[in-house]
Every structure is written in structure tokens, then in C-alpha cells.
C-alpha positions, -999 to +999 in steps of 0.1 A: -377-292-662-378-289-693-393-326-704-423-316-686-454-320-710-478-293-697-469-255-692-476-232-667-511-216-675-520-247-697-555-262-690-558-303-683-580-325-676-573-342-645-583-378-636-563-391-603-554-427-601-573-454-587-544-450-560-555-417-554-572-403-527-583-370-544-621-374-556-622-341-576-617-349-617-625-319-642-604-292-654-573-276-638-548-254-648-513-260-648-498-232-617-463-246-612-442-272-629-425-300-601-391-314-599-391-355-612-399-376-580-387-408-588-397-413-626-428-399-629-434-357-634-455-339-612-471-307-614-491-282-590-529-278-604-558-257-598-592-258-599-616-225-601-640-246-579-616-250-551-599-225-531-563-246-528-539-262-552-531-301-561-504-314-567-508-340-595-492-366-616-484-360-654-501-395-659-533-381-638-533-352-664-544-349-703-545-321-726-577-301-728-591-299-766 
């Protein structure tokens, strides 16, 4: 899983794609790197404002600067 762009513990901006049912964009922390699914890398992410975690595609995440 070394090809993931982000690391566990890193903060990212999450903006769900237009086909996503998720509506909660904002800053999240990476909690787990998930295996490649098709040609897309996925992550488990967590917001301080929500009690649950989400699964996000790498293309929906941007590095917090």
C-alpha cells in the first residue's frame, strides 16, 4: 500500500465527487489506508464534527496546507 498519496494521521480536505451521496465536505484526518479498489485508492477518514468514519476516494481528497 505504499502508493497512497496520504498517510495515516494526515489532515486532508474532503470534497465528495458529484456522484457521491455524501454532503459533508471539510477537514478530515486519515485513519486507515484501504486497498486498491479497481483503479482507485481509498481511505478511511474521520471528522472531529462527526461520530462516525467515512470511506473516501483519493481523488476526493486534497492536502491541507
